[in-house]
C-alpha positions as CSV (number, residue, x, y, z in Angstrom):
1,M,-10.9,5.8,-24.6
2,T,-11.2,2.6,-22.4
3,I,-10.2,2.3,-18.6
4,A,-9.5,-1.1,-16.8
5,I,-9.7,-1.8,-13.2
6,T,-8.0,-4.5,-11.6
7,G,-9.5,-5.9,-8.0
8,A,-12.9,-4.5,-9.5
9,S,-14.7,-6.5,-7.1
10,G,-12.8,-5.0,-3.8
11,Q,-13.8,-2.2,-2.0
12,L,-11.8,0.3,-3.8
13,G,-12.3,-1.1,-7.2
14,R,-16.3,-1.0,-6.4
15,L,-15.8,2.4,-5.5
16,T,-13.7,3.3,-8.5
17,A,-15.9,1.7,-10.7
18,E,-19.2,3.8,-9.6
19,A,-17.0,7.1,-10.0
20,L,-15.8,6.2,-13.2
21,L,-19.6,5.2,-14.5
22,E,-20.4,8.6,-13.5
23,K,-18.0,10.2,-16.0
24,V,-17.8,7.9,-19.0
25,A,-20.0,5.3,-21.2
26,P,-20.0,2.1,-19.4
27,S,-18.8,0.7,-22.5
28,E,-15.5,2.2,-21.9
29,V,-15.1,0.8,-18.5
30,V,-13.7,-2.7,-18.3
31,L,-13.4,-4.4,-14.7
32,V,-10.9,-7.1,-14.0
33,T,-11.5,-9.4,-11.2
34,R,-11.1,-13.0,-10.0
35,S,-15.0,-12.9,-9.0
36,P,-17.1,-11.7,-11.8
37,D,-20.2,-12.7,-10.4
38,A,-19.7,-10.1,-7.5
39,I,-20.0,-7.4,-9.7
40,A,-23.0,-8.6,-12.0
41,D,-24.6,-5.5,-11.1
42,L,-22.0,-3.4,-12.8
43,A,-22.0,-5.6,-15.8
44,E,-25.8,-5.0,-16.0
45,R,-25.1,-1.2,-16.0
46,G,-22.9,-1.8,-19.1
47,A,-19.5,-1.9,-17.9
48,V,-17.3,-5.1,-19.5
49,V,-16.5,-7.5,-16.7
50,R,-13.4,-9.8,-17.6
51,A,-11.9,-12.6,-15.4
52,G,-8.2,-12.1,-14.4
53,D,-6.1,-13.2,-11.6
54,F,-2.5,-11.9,-10.8
55,E,-1.8,-15.6,-9.6
56,D,-2.7,-16.5,-13.0
57,P,-0.5,-14.2,-15.6
58,A,-1.8,-15.8,-18.7
59,S,-5.2,-14.5,-17.8
60,L,-4.1,-10.7,-17.6
61,A,-3.2,-9.9,-21.2
62,P,-6.6,-11.2,-22.6
63,A,-8.2,-9.0,-19.8
64,F,-6.3,-6.2,-20.6
65,E,-6.9,-6.3,-24.4
66,G,-8.4,-3.0,-26.0
67,V,-7.2,-1.0,-22.9
68,E,-6.0,2.1,-22.8
69,R,-5.5,3.2,-19.3
70,L,-5.6,0.8,-16.4
71,L,-5.8,1.3,-12.6
72,L,-3.7,-1.4,-10.9
73,I,-4.9,-1.5,-7.4
74,S,-2.2,-3.3,-5.5
75,A,-2.9,-6.6,-4.1
76,S,-3.7,-7.6,-0.3
77,F,-0.8,-9.6,0.9
78,F,2.6,-8.0,2.1
79,R,5.6,-9.7,1.1
80,V,4.2,-11.6,-2.0
81,R,2.3,-9.4,-4.1
82,V,5.4,-7.7,-5.9
83,P,5.5,-10.9,-8.5
84,Q,1.6,-10.3,-8.9
85,H,1.9,-7.0,-9.6
86,R,5.3,-7.3,-12.2
87,A,2.8,-10.0,-14.1
88,A,0.1,-7.2,-14.2
89,I,2.7,-4.9,-15.5
90,D,4.2,-7.1,-18.2
91,A,0.6,-8.0,-19.3
92,A,-0.3,-4.4,-19.5
93,S,2.6,-3.7,-21.5
94,A,2.0,-6.8,-24.0
95,A,-1.9,-5.8,-24.5
96,G,-0.7,-2.3,-25.4
97,V,-1.9,-0.4,-22.6
98,R,-0.4,3.3,-22.8
99,L,-1.0,4.3,-18.9
100,V,-0.8,2.4,-15.6
101,A,-2.0,4.2,-12.1
102,Y,-0.8,2.1,-9.3
103,T,-2.2,2.8,-5.9
104,G,0.4,2.6,-3.5
105,I,1.3,4.3,-0.3
106,G,2.8,7.6,1.0
107,N,6.5,7.9,1.0
108,P,7.5,4.5,-0.2
109,S,11.3,5.5,0.7
110,H,14.1,2.8,1.4
111,S,14.2,4.3,5.0
112,N,10.6,3.8,5.8
113,P,10.1,0.9,8.2
114,G,6.6,0.0,7.3
115,V,6.3,-3.4,5.9
116,A,4.3,-1.9,3.2
117,A,6.9,0.5,1.7
118,Q,9.3,-1.8,0.2
119,D,6.3,-3.7,-1.8
120,H,5.0,-0.5,-3.2
121,R,8.6,1.2,-4.0
122,E,9.3,-2.1,-5.8
123,T,6.1,-1.8,-7.7
124,E,6.8,1.7,-8.5
125,E,10.3,0.8,-9.7
126,A,8.9,-2.1,-11.8
127,L,6.8,0.7,-13.6
128,L,9.3,3.1,-14.1
129,A,11.7,0.5,-15.9
130,S,8.6,-0.9,-17.9
131,G,8.3,2.0,-20.7
132,L,4.8,2.4,-19.8
133,D,3.3,5.7,-18.8
134,W,2.5,5.9,-14.9
135,T,0.7,7.7,-12.3
136,Y,1.7,6.6,-8.6
137,L,-1.5,7.3,-6.6
138,R,0.1,7.3,-2.9
139,N,-3.2,6.5,-0.9
140,G,-2.9,7.6,2.9
141,I,-4.0,4.9,5.2
142,Y,-7.7,4.3,5.1
143,A,-9.8,6.0,7.7
144,E,-12.1,3.4,7.4
145,S,-9.4,1.1,8.9
146,L,-10.0,2.8,12.3
147,L,-13.0,0.9,12.7
148,N,-11.3,-2.4,12.7
149,G,-11.5,-3.4,16.4
150,A,-13.0,-0.4,17.5
151,A,-15.6,-1.5,19.4
152,A,-13.5,-3.9,21.6
153,V,-11.1,-0.4,22.2
154,V,-14.1,1.7,23.4
155,A,-15.4,-1.5,25.6
156,S,-11.9,-1.6,27.2
157,G,-11.4,2.2,27.4
158,Q,-8.0,1.9,26.0
159,L,-6.5,2.5,22.3
160,L,-3.4,0.3,22.5
161,T,-0.8,1.8,20.3
162,N,3.0,1.4,19.7
163,A,3.1,4.8,17.3
164,G,4.0,7.1,20.4
165,Q,2.7,10.7,19.6
166,G,3.3,10.1,15.6
167,R,0.3,11.0,13.4
168,T,-1.2,9.4,10.4
169,A,-2.6,10.8,7.7
170,Y,-6.1,9.0,6.8
171,V,-8.0,9.2,3.9
172,A,-11.4,7.8,2.8
173,R,-11.6,5.2,0.4
174,A,-14.1,6.9,-1.5
175,D,-11.9,9.9,-2.2
176,C,-9.0,7.6,-3.3
177,A,-11.3,6.4,-5.9
178,A,-12.5,10.1,-6.9
179,A,-9.0,10.7,-7.0
180,A,-8.2,7.6,-9.1
181,A,-11.2,8.3,-11.4
182,A,-10.0,12.1,-12.4
183,V,-6.6,10.9,-13.1
184,L,-8.0,8.2,-15.4
185,T,-10.2,10.2,-17.3
186,G,-8.2,13.3,-17.4
187,Q,-5.3,14.5,-18.9
188,G,-1.6,15.6,-17.9
189,H,-1.3,13.1,-15.1
190,E,1.6,10.9,-17.0
191,R,4.8,10.4,-14.9
192,K,3.5,12.2,-11.8
193,A,3.4,10.7,-8.2
194,Y,0.3,12.2,-6.3
195,D,-0.2,12.0,-2.5
196,I,-4.0,11.2,-1.7
197,T,-4.7,12.0,2.1
198,S,-7.6,13.9,3.7
199,A,-6.8,17.1,5.5
200,D,-6.5,14.9,8.6
201,A,-3.2,13.8,10.3
202,L,-4.2,12.3,13.8
203,S,-2.0,11.2,16.7
204,P,-3.4,8.2,18.7
205,A,-4.7,10.7,21.3
206,D,-6.7,12.5,18.6
207,V,-8.1,8.9,17.5
208,A,-8.9,8.1,21.1
209,A,-10.7,11.4,21.6
210,L,-12.8,11.1,18.7
211,F,-13.7,7.5,19.6
212,S,-14.8,8.9,23.1
213,E,-16.7,11.6,21.9
214,L,-18.7,9.8,19.3
215,S,-19.4,6.8,21.7
216,G,-20.1,8.5,24.7
217,R,-17.6,6.6,26.7
218,P,-14.1,7.4,27.5
219,V,-11.3,6.3,25.9
220,E,-7.5,6.9,26.3
221,P,-4.4,5.7,24.4
222,A,-2.3,3.5,25.9
223,Y,1.1,4.0,24.8
224,V,3.6,0.8,24.7
225,D,6.7,-0.5,22.9
226,D,6.8,-2.8,19.8
227,D,7.1,-6.1,21.7
228,A,4.2,-5.3,24.2
229,W,2.1,-4.2,21.3
230,V,2.8,-7.4,19.2
231,A,2.5,-9.8,22.4
232,T,-1.0,-8.2,23.1
233,M,-2.4,-8.7,19.6
234,V,-1.1,-12.4,19.7
235,E,-2.4,-13.3,23.2
236,H,-5.6,-11.4,23.5
237,A,-6.7,-10.8,19.5
238,G,-5.5,-14.0,18.1
239,M,-3.5,-12.6,15.6
240,P,-0.5,-14.9,14.5
241,E,2.7,-13.3,15.4
242,P,4.3,-12.7,12.0
243,L,1.2,-10.7,11.0
244,A,1.1,-8.6,14.2
245,R,4.9,-7.8,13.7
246,D,4.3,-6.6,10.1
247,I,1.2,-4.6,11.4
248,A,3.3,-3.0,14.1
249,T,5.7,-1.7,11.4
250,F,2.9,0.9,10.6
251,G,3.0,2.0,14.5
252,I,6.7,2.1,14.1
253,A,6.5,4.5,10.7
254,A,4.1,6.7,12.2
255,R,6.3,7.3,15.4
256,H,8.9,8.1,13.1
257,G,7.0,10.5,10.9
258,Y,6.5,8.6,7.7
259,L,3.0,8.6,8.0
260,G,1.8,12.1,8.9
261,A,2.4,14.1,5.6
262,V,-1.1,15.6,4.3
263,S,-1.8,16.8,0.7
264,T,-4.6,19.1,-0.9
265,T,-4.5,16.6,-3.9
266,V,-8.1,15.2,-3.7
267,Q,-9.4,18.9,-3.9
268,E,-7.1,19.7,-6.6
269,L,-8.0,16.4,-8.8
270,T,-11.7,16.3,-8.1
271,G,-12.7,20.0,-7.5
272,R,-13.9,19.3,-3.8
273,A,-12.7,18.8,-0.1
274,P,-11.5,15.6,1.0
275,V,-13.8,13.8,3.5
276,S,-12.6,14.1,7.0
277,V,-11.7,11.4,9.2
278,R,-14.3,12.6,11.8
279,A,-16.9,12.2,9.1
280,V,-16.2,8.8,8.2
281,V,-15.9,7.5,12.0
282,E,-19.1,9.4,12.6
283,A,-21.0,7.8,9.7
284,R,-20.4,4.6,11.1
285,R,-20.4,5.4,14.7
286,G,-22.9,2.6,15.8
287,E,-19.9,0.0,14.9
288,L,-17.8,1.8,18.0
289,V,-20.2,0.6,20.9
290,G,-21.4,-2.7,19.2
291,A,-18.9,-4.9,21.4
292,G,-19.5,-2.7,24.6
293,A,-22.9,-3.0,24.6
294,A,-22.8,-6.7,24.2
295,S,-20.2,-6.7,27.0
296,G,-22.6,-4.8,29.1
């Protein structure tokens, strides 16, 4: 059985490749990437590395040749990635791929206000219409994303949020990779949707308390409305306004209860408990005080 991963040089792609190489012969692992040189070390371990680019659909069918199961890791940019995903699905069908596992997001419903929900819903619909077997891997928000800007939060003592009291179910990327590897190498996962989360659904107050505990500095949540959050990101973080408004929709989704559901799927698929959010942050706790130390 030959298994391929798109975006194999990315963070989730590399972790999943590592997990697969622990389960199957390297010659059965095909790693598709725009940057083959970035995973030369995995090629040295025997994995098959092929060039493939969502923006060049003609490159995808040859990249998927001989593949039976494919992990389609979602592309990075909101609003433009659905055509890329459709190109990959079409190429997979043309190449004779039997199963496509897709990394989406929890609850990609029509009512979900998060900007990512529509992209993932439309991709899931494209898979459903393709005639291929599919598995939806609906990953929670990556716990590692909490470290983005965390040092500045600790330095200021305030975690600015438009999520209100809403909770978010986080997940370690390594657990997403382990779950994907289990699906790709296992049986009975066709036409199933899995929510992939840790056991943690944290409110902004919980995150602030975690930052405070692990940094040794007081951090409190600062609750603002959506427009104020966007304005702060634009004026003080230098974020382009369209991107800030897109990111703000995650807070809106959390506030309205769309991001808080936790699951036991990691345990069920991998046989071990998921990594906690605390463990993810604690492993990188030095990043919490980087900017604060520099600021005195």
